N, C-alpha and C positions, 0 to 999 in steps of 0.2 A: 508659435511654438503648435504641436503637434496632438498635446491631451485633451480631451472633449470635453471634462470636466468645464460646471462655467465655477467663474470669469475667466475666459482665456481671451490668447491676442484669437484674430482671425481662420478665421477655419479657413480651407482651400475648394477652391471647385475648379481640380485639373479640363480642361480644353481635351479632346479624345481619341480623333481614330487619325490616326498614318493613312497618309495618300500616299496608294500607291504602293509599291515594296522596298526590300532595302535596301540600299543599296548594294554588291559585290564584296569591297574592295576600298582600301582610303580613297579621299578623290583626288587622289592622282597617281600616276602608273607610278611613276620617275621620284626613288624613296626621298624625304623631305628631308633639307636640315635639320636639326634637333637644336634647337635655342633653348637651355638650363633658364629657366628662371629665380631656381635659388628657389621655389613655390611650391609644394606638389600637391596636386590638386588630386583627389578621388574621383571618379568617372561611373554611373552604368554603361553601360555599350551592348547593346541586342546584335546582335550576328546573323546572316541569312539559316535557320531551320535548318540540322542538319550541318554546321559546321562541326569538324572538332577538335580539340582542345591541342592538339601540335599548332592545323589553320589559325585556331584566333590569335593565338600566342602572338606566330610571323608578323598575323595582321596585324597584331599593334605591336611585333617589336617594330613594324615600318614608321610605324605612325610617331613615332619616341613616342609609346606608353611604354611599361609591365604589366603583367598581366599577377594580377594577383589571386584573382579564384573561380574555375568559371564552372558553369551548370550549363552538362550540355545535354539535359534533358530540352532542355530549352532553348539553347545555344543564344547567353545570358550571360556577360564578364563584368567583372569587378575590374578595374585600369588604372595603376596609380601614372601620375607623367609630371612631370619637375617645368615641361615644356609648355608655356600658356596657349601657343598653336597645337596643342592636342587635338583638341577639336573639331579645327580646320578642321586640321589633317585626315583625322581620321574619317570623317563625315560628321554634321549636326546633327543629321537626321540618326542619325545610330549609337550617337555616343551623350549621354548626361552628364555632369559636374552638377551639385545640392549644391559644396562647397564653394565650388565657381561663379552660381548664380550668383549666393549671394554676395560672396564679396566684389564682387560686379558691380550687382547696388548699394553694398555701402557705398566703395564710392564715386558713385556716379549723384550719391543726394551728400557724399560733403563727411558720412560717418566716421567716427572715431572706429574699426573691428573690435570688439570686446573681447581681453582675455580667457581664455576661458574659463568657466567657475571654478572652483578649487573642488576635488573630489571626496566633501563628505562632510554637511554640514546633518547627513541623517544617519542618524542608528540603528541597527539594526534594534527587533523590543531582545526586553532581558524580561526573559515570563513573568519574574516573578516582580514583577511588574507594573504586569501588565492587567487592568480592573477585570476582576470579574463577576461584578456587576453583571444580569442579566438584563441584556435589552432588545428587548423578543416584541416588547413592547411599544416600541418607536417605529416599528419593520411591517409599515402601512404594504409599504412595496411587498412582501412578500406573500404579505393577504391577498394584492392586489391579481400577480397572479395564478395562488388559491395551492403554494406552497407547503405552509406549511396538514393542511387533508392530502395533496402529495407524498410527504413524507410518512403517513401514515399506511400508502402500502410500501414504500419505495424509496430511498437515500440513496440510489444511482450502486454503479458498481467500481471494482478500489478496479476491475482490469476499463473500466471509460477513462483517460486522460486526455484531457482540457487544455491545450497550448494558450498559456498567454501570454501574442506579442503586444510586448507594450513597456513600463520604463525600470520591468525587471520587479522580484516580487520576493516577500519578510520568510524565510525559509523557518523563521524563528518563532514569530506570530504564533504565540500556541491554539489559538483557530482552528492556522494555517500547517503545521508541523508536521501534522498527520496525514496531511493530505501529499503532503509533496514531493515533486520528480526529480530527482537529482538527475537520474540519469539523463533525463528527456529534456536535459533543459540548458543553454544555451544563452553568452549573448551576440549577438549577430553588428553589432554598430558598424566597425568594419568590413558588414555586404561578407564577410565568413566566419561561420558556427566556434563559438570558441565556448566549448566547455569549463570552460573551471568558476570554480563559484564567484569568482571575484567581477567571470564577463556577466551574470543571466542577475545577477541581488541588486537589489537599490541602492542610489550614491544622491539622489540629491531628492529622488520621484516619489511620494504615499502616491500617482497613481495607479502603479499598477498590482500593489498587497490592495487596497480598493476593491480593485475591476474583482482579481483575484477570492479576496472576500464572499462578493456579492452572488462570484462560478458558487465555490466548495467552503465555505466557512464551518464549522465543526456546528453537531448539535448536540454539543453538549451543556446546557445548562449555563451558558456562558458567554457573554458577549453578544454577540451575533450569530444567523444559518442562516447559511448560501445554498441557493435555490437545487443544488446538490451534496449537498455536504458528504455524502458516499465515495464523490468518484475524486479522483488523484487532478494535477497542478501544474501540469513544464509552464514552470520561467521561461519564454524567449523574449527578450529583451533585445530591444528594433530604435527605441529612443533615447536618446542621449544626454547630457547631460546640462542642455542650452534647452530642452522640451522638440527636439526635433525628430521628426522618423522620416529619412533618407531613402531617396528608394532601394539602394543596394540595398540598405540593413533589410525591409520591407520584402523584398525578391528572397535573402537568405530567411527570413523565417518563415515564409512561401516551406520554400524547400527544403527545411533543416523536419521542421514539423507534416511534410510528404516522407520524407524519405523516416521517420521515427513514427508510423502507423498513429500522427495523431486524430484520432475522428475528428476532432469540435477544435477549430481556434478561435479565439476574439482580438482580436483588433479594435480597439476604442481610439483612433488617433485616424491623421490623415498624412498623406504624403504631404512631405515639403516639396523647394524651400520658401512657394512662394504667400503674399502676408495676406491676398485680396480672396476673395470665396470666387472672381470669376474671373477673368481673361481672357484678351483676344485672345486669334490668330489659331494657329493646329499648330506650331512652333513646337509645345509638347509633347507632341507624337508620341514619345521616346520611350515616356516613362512609359503611358498610357502601355504602348506597348511591355516590356519588362513585365510592369505590374499584368495582365494582363496573363501572358505567357503565364507566371508565376502561380496563375490565382484556378486556372486552367488545368494544367498540371499537376496542384495537388487536389485540385477537385477531381479528378478525374482518378488517382487516386487511392483517391475517399477519404479528404480531409476538409471539410468545410466550414467556409471563415465567416462569420459574423460580423459583423461592422459598421459602427456607430455613423445614420447620415452628418452629423456634425449640427454641428449648434450655433452658425449663423442664418436660422429660418426664412434659408435662399426653398426657392424651387427648381430639386434639381430634373421635373420631366424634359425627358430629351427632345430637346431645341424648341421647347416652350420658354417664354422673356417675358424674364420676372419683374415684377419693380425695381431688382434692383442697381441691370445691367443698360445701356444707352443704344443707343439704335444701331442697331451693323455692330452688335456687342454678339460671340460665336456662343452656346452652349455649355455651358455649367457642369459638374460633374464632380463630381469628389471621389477622392482613391484614395481608398481599396473599396467605398461601399455603392460605388457608382456599376462596381460590374458585373454582367450581367451572372458569374458565378456564383456570385456574393449577396449572404442577406442580409440587407440593410434593413437599419434599426432605430423609426424615431423613436425616440419618447412625451411622455403622458405626465400629466403631474395627480396628484390625487385622488383632483376630479372626476379623474380619465377622456383630459381633452387636451390634446395634444398642447405642452410647452409651447411659449411663446418663440424659444433661442432655438425649438426644434425645425430644422432644413426637413425638409417633403419632395415630394414631389410620386407621378401617375406611372408605373411602369422602374421604379427606381426601390420604393419603401414598401418590403417583403413582412412586414409583421410593424410593432409598436408596442412596446415594454415600459416600468417607470423610470423615470433619469430624475426624475420630484420640479419643487418651482424654485423663489423661493419664500423660507422659511419654513421649509420640509423639504428637503433633501433626504436621502438616499444617507439610511450612514451604516457604515460597513468599516469591515478593517482596512487601521494604518498600523506604521510601526510603530509600535509602541504602545496599542489602545488604537483608540475608534473616532472615529470622524461620518460625519455626514458632509456627504462632496452630491452638486445636480449636473444633469447633462444627459447628453444620451451614451455621452459616457458608459454612465450609470446602464442604460434603457439593457445595451447592446448581452451585457454579463450575465442578464437578464433570462436573454434567449438564448446565449450559451449555457446554460445554468435548462432550459426546457431540454433541451437537443440534446446532451448529456445525460438522460433521461434516457426518454426515444433510444438510444444507444446502448444503454444498461435494461431496459424494456423488452430492446430490438435488438442484438449482437449480428445482426447477420444484413439489417442496414445498409444499404452505400451511399453516401455522400446525393445523391438527387430523393432516392428514399424516407430520409432524414431527412429533406425538406419537399420535400412532400407533405409530410405527415405536419409538419408543423407549422403549414400549408391551413389542412385540410382540418386540423384538432385549435386552429384561434381561434378565438369569439372576436364575429365579425364586429367592426365600428364601424356604424354608419358616419357618412360630417356632419359636422356640427352644426343645424340651422345656425348658426349666429357666429362667427368666428371676433367678437369685440370685445378685441383683452383690455380695450386703455380706455374700454366706455364713452369717445369719441364721435361714434356714428360711421364710424368705417372698416370695412374687411380690412381684418390686420392679416391675412393670405385667407388665398381663393384652394377648397377644395375640389380638390374634381373627382367622379368615378364616382360608385352602387355601395349602394349599406354592407356590399363582402365583400368590394376589394375597395380603395383610395383612394388618396397622394398620399392624405393625412398619416391612415393606419394601417393602411396595406390591407393582409387580407385577415389586422385584425388583433385584441390585443391576444399576447400568448397564452396558455394554462398549459401549467405545470397538472393539476390533476388531471384535466386529459389527458399528458404522458406517457400518463404511468396504468393508465383504463385502461383494457383493449376497452375500443367504437365500442361490438357488438355487445358489453356487461352492462354499459355506465357505470353511473361513481357512486362509488364508493357510495355505505352510511357513515359522515363523517364521525358520525357516537361510540365509532366500536372498539 
C-alpha cells in the first residue's frame, strides 16, 4: 500500500543511485523481434537528458513498445508494451514496470493475481448529511503547531494553491468545497495527466480527503479547521484503487504541479511496488532517477514538495545500518521523502515525542509535525464526514499548510526561500534523553544530532504562528 496512515502495509525504502551514465539506446543495435504476450504492461523510462520526443519514440518502438507520454524537460517517458521482453530490449537500467514487478512477485510466490476492485464503495459527500458539530476541541494537533493563533493574523491567500498528490479529494465536502480548484486538478494514474473530474476524485480511499482537510478545511465554526483555511486545494490523483503509487504516476503528479505553478505539494505516500522497508542491491536505481529528475525540475520551477517519512520506524540516515537490515544490505531510501529537494516530515504524538511508527534519519528529516498515536489520532475530513487517522501521512500536510501560510505572507518566495524559512521558524526539539516507548529497558530507536537539528525532528516542530509573523516583530498578542 502507498498510503501512510496507520495501520497500513509495510512502507518501502528504495535504493538510491544509478551507477554511471544511462545507456544511449536499446541494448542491441539490431532491432529485436517482438513477441506479444497479450498482457500489456506500463513502464517508466529514463532517456539521456536532452533526448527529443521523436528520438524517444523511435527508441521505444525499436524495443517493441509504444509511447503514451513523454516529459522532454526531464527526458522521462511512459511506455506500454505487450512484449514481456521489452525491459530487456530497452535496458533494465532505463525501463521499469511496477505492474510487471508485482506480477512477477505474485507468480514467484504462487499467489493468484487479485481482480481489480470495484470502483465505488466510496461515495462523495452529501453536504446535507455531513455533521455541522464543531470539532475544534478535538484538534490538539492544530494547537500544537500554533494554527489557532496564526489564524488571528492570517488564514492564507486564495492565490496560493496546494497540490494534494494523493488518492483524490472529495470536492463536495462542505469543509473543502470552497477551497477546491478543479482547473488545477488532474488524475495521473496512467502517467499522463487527465483533467476530467472523474479522474481526480476519490473512488475507494478517504486518504486524500483527510490530508486535504488538514491543509485547508474551512474556518466556519463547523467540523474541523485546517492549518491554512484561506488557501485553495488542487487534487492530483497518484494513488490507485489498490493503494499503489507507481513511479510514473508520481512523475506525472510532480510535472503537472510544476506546469500549473503550484507553489507547494504534499505527498503522503511512498513509491511502490516493493513491500519491504529496505531492499538490497542497486537494481531500483531507475526509479530513484526518474523521481529525482521530476523533483529537481519541479523545485526549479517553483514547486516545493512535502513528503511523509513513512510509518516503518526505519532509520533513513544515508549509509546508516538500521536494526531491520542484515549484514551487507544496502542503505534504505524512502521515495520521494529521501530525495534532496523534498521536505521530509516525521511524526510526533500529542506528547511532542516521535511517534513509534515514524521513520527518522539525520540528513533526511527536515521537520516534524503532529501525526498522532493510537487513541489520539488526527481528526480531519473524509467523504461524508470526519474521522481520526494516525501516521506520517497526517504530519506532512501540517507542514504543507504552514508553507502555504508562508507563501501567502511572502508571495515572492522561491521554493528554496520557503524551505529556508520553514527551517528557521520551526521550534527546535532536542533528542529525547530516553526513547523506551515499551518500557522494556531497551531503546526503541536512536536519535543522532544536536538540539537544533537531529534525526528524529530535523529542524524542529513546524510553527504556523511564526509563519505569519514577521521575525523582527515577535508573536502577536493572542488576546487581540
